[in-house]
C-alpha positions in Angstrom: 6.9 -2.0 -6.2 5.2 -0.6 -3.1 6.9 1.5 -0.5 7.0 0.9 3.3 3.7 0.0 4.9 2.5 1.2 8.4 1.1 -1.7 10.4 0.4 0.0 13.7 1.7 3.0 15.5 5.5 2.9 15.2 5.5 -0.4 13.4 6.5 -0.4 9.7 7.1 -3.1 7.1 10.2 -2.1 5.2 11.1 -5.2 3.3 9.4 -8.1 1.6 8.4 -9.3 -1.9 5.9 -6.4 -2.3 8.2 -3.6 -1.2 11.9 -4.5 -1.6 12.8 -7.7 -3.5 11.1 -10.8 -4.5 13.6 -12.9 -2.6 13.2 -11.0 0.7 11.1 -12.2 3.6 9.2 -9.5 5.3 11.1 -7.3 7.6 9.8 -4.8 10.1 11.0 -1.7 12.0 9.6 -0.8 15.5 10.1 2.7 16.7 10.6 3.0 20.5 11.3 6.2 22.4 14.8 6.9 21.2 15.8 3.9 19.1 14.6 1.6 16.3 14.5 -2.2 16.5 14.5 -4.2 13.2 13.0 -7.6 12.9 14.7 -9.6 10.1 16.3 -7.8 7.1 16.0 -9.6 3.8 18.5 -11.5 1.6 21.1 -8.8 1.3 20.2 -8.0 -2.3 18.0 -4.9 -1.6 19.6 -2.8 1.1 19.3 0.4 -0.8 15.6 -0.2 -1.4 15.1 -0.9 2.3 16.8 2.3 3.2 14.7 4.2 0.7 11.6 2.7 2.3 12.8 3.7 5.7 13.5 7.2 4.6 10.0 7.5 3.0 8.5 6.4 6.4 10.6 9.0 8.3 12.9 6.3 9.9 16.6 7.0 10.3 18.7 3.8 9.9 21.4 5.3 12.2 18.8 4.9 15.0 18.7 1.1 14.6 20.1 -0.2 17.9 19.2 -3.8 17.5 18.6 -6.3 14.7 16.5 -9.3 15.8 16.7 -12.4 13.6 13.8 -14.7 14.0 15.8 -17.6 12.6 18.9 -18.4 10.5 17.6 -18.4 6.9 19.2 -16.0 4.5 16.0 -14.4 3.3 15.7 -13.1 6.9 19.4 -12.5 7.7 21.2 -11.7 4.5 21.5 -7.9 5.1 22.7 -8.3 8.7 26.5 -8.0 8.2 26.1 -4.8 6.1 23.5 -3.2 8.5 25.9 -3.7 11.4 28.9 -2.4 9.4 27.1 0.7 8.3 24.9 1.5 11.3 26.5 -0.3 14.3 23.4 -2.2 15.3 23.7 -5.3 17.6 22.6 -8.7 16.1 20.5 -11.1 18.2 19.3 -14.6 17.4 18.3 -17.6 19.5 21.2 -19.8 20.6 20.0 -22.8 18.7 20.1 -20.9 15.4 23.3 -18.9 16.1 25.9 -21.4 14.9 24.8 -21.5 11.2 25.0 -17.7 11.2 28.5 -17.5 12.8 29.9 -20.3 10.5 28.2 -19.2 7.3 26.7 -22.7 6.9 25.3 -22.5 3.4 22.8 -25.4 4.0 21.4 -24.4 7.4 21.1 -20.8 6.3 19.4 -21.9 3.1 21.9 -19.8 1.1 22.2 -22.7 -1.4 18.5 -22.2 -2.1 19.2 -18.7 -3.3 22.4 -19.5 -5.2 24.5 -17.3 -2.9 26.7 -17.4 0.1 26.4 -15.9 3.6 29.6 -14.7 5.2 30.4 -16.0 8.8 28.8 -13.3 11.0 29.4 -13.0 14.7 26.3 -12.7 16.9 26.3 -10.1 19.6 23.8 -11.8 21.9 22.4 -15.3 21.8 18.8 -15.5 23.1 18.1 -18.4 25.5 15.1 -19.7 27.3 11.5 -20.1 26.2 10.4 -16.5 26.7 13.2 -14.0 26.3 12.1 -10.4 27.0 13.8 -7.3 25.7 13.3 -3.8 27.0 13.4 -0.8 24.6 12.4 2.8 25.5 10.3 1.7 28.5 8.4 -1.0 26.6 8.9 -4.7 26.5 9.3 -6.7 23.3 8.5 -10.3 24.2 10.0 -13.3 22.6 8.6 -16.8 22.4 10.9 -19.7 21.4 8.9 -21.7 18.8 11.1 -24.6 17.4 9.7 -26.4 14.4 10.7 -24.6 11.2 14.2 -24.4 12.6 15.5 -25.4 16.1 16.0 -21.7 17.1 12.9 -20.1 15.5 11.6 -17.2 17.7 8.5 -15.1 17.3 8.2 -11.7 19.0 5.2 -9.7 20.2 4.5 -6.2 21.3 1.5 -4.9 23.2 0.8 -1.3 22.1 -2.3 0.8 22.1 -4.5 -2.1 23.3 -3.3 -4.4 20.5 -1.0 -7.4 20.5 1.2 -7.3 17.4 2.9 -10.7 16.7 5.9 -11.1 14.4 5.5 -14.7 13.6 8.0 -15.2 10.8 7.6 -18.4 8.8 5.2 -20.1 11.1 3.9 -21.7 7.9 7.2 -23.7 7.4 8.5 -25.3 5.3 9.7 -28.3 7.3 12.8 -30.0 5.9 15.5 -32.3 7.5 18.2 -30.0 6.2 16.8 -27.1 8.3 16.6 -29.3 11.5 12.8 -29.0 11.2 10.5 -30.9 13.6 6.8 -30.9 12.8 5.9 -32.3 16.2 7.7 -29.4 18.0 6.0 -27.0 15.5 2.5 -28.2 16.5 3.3 -27.6 20.1 4.8 -24.2 19.3 1.7 -23.2 17.4 -0.5 -24.0 20.3 1.6 -21.7 22.4 1.5 -19.0 19.8 -2.3 -19.3 19.4 -2.7 -18.8 23.1 -1.0 -15.4 22.8 -4.3 -14.0 21.4 -2.6 -11.7 18.9 -4.7 -9.0 17.2 -2.2 -8.6 14.3 0.0 -11.2 12.8 3.0 -10.1 10.7 4.0 -13.3 8.8 7.3 -13.7 7.0 5.9 -14.6 3.6 2.1 -14.8 3.8 1.2 -11.3 4.7 -0.4 -9.3 7.5 -3.5 -10.8 9.2 -5.9 -8.8 11.3 -8.2 -8.6 13.3 -7.8 -11.4 15.9 -10.3 -13.7 14.2 -8.3 -13.6 11.0 -5.1 -14.4 12.9 -6.8 -17.4 14.5 -8.2 -18.6 11.1 -4.8 -18.5 9.5 -3.0 -20.3 12.2 -5.7 -23.0 12.6 -5.5 -23.5 8.8 -1.8 -24.1 9.0 -2.3 -26.7 11.8 -5.0 -28.5 9.7 -2.6 -28.5 6.7 0.1 -30.1 8.7 -2.1 -32.4 10.8 
């Protein structure tokens, strides 16, 4: 199994099927001036491998100040309780996906898909609005609420070194009633995400897409698939 992968300056993939566990969605660490921000964190079955990946990339988990959860599914959130317990990071998720996390809802978190449970986990901050913006080390990590896969799905993007890096986890779906999915909202969301003009797309399960034309091709392909 591969180790961590550098995506751009200070942006590293530390989890995912190719580098931590087959059940993990991709997870990323962004290094800011004096802190690390983690985007998603896997199912909870591979924490030691994630920490090994971080160490190999020169990243200190004690510097993780914030864990951003793009939505409430366990392959993205499962390690969150242990990360906070061990390293004291704050957990943030959109308000519309926060309740399943706080109640440990085994259906809305998709824990039942993975034959496991997710413990009720308090959220430190509920993101609200269409474009939440978070400041770290003098830079801004932008959020974009993109309901569709789940009601509270959020993508994040960072402008660094002349490139726009988009963390668009699970923009491919799936779309199921049990998840509160809405394909119409998703199409609208995808139009807004396409308009961002990302140069690099970090997708939750489908890989890293670059340059910009490859990002556009992938997203337009998803829209055609779900037309």
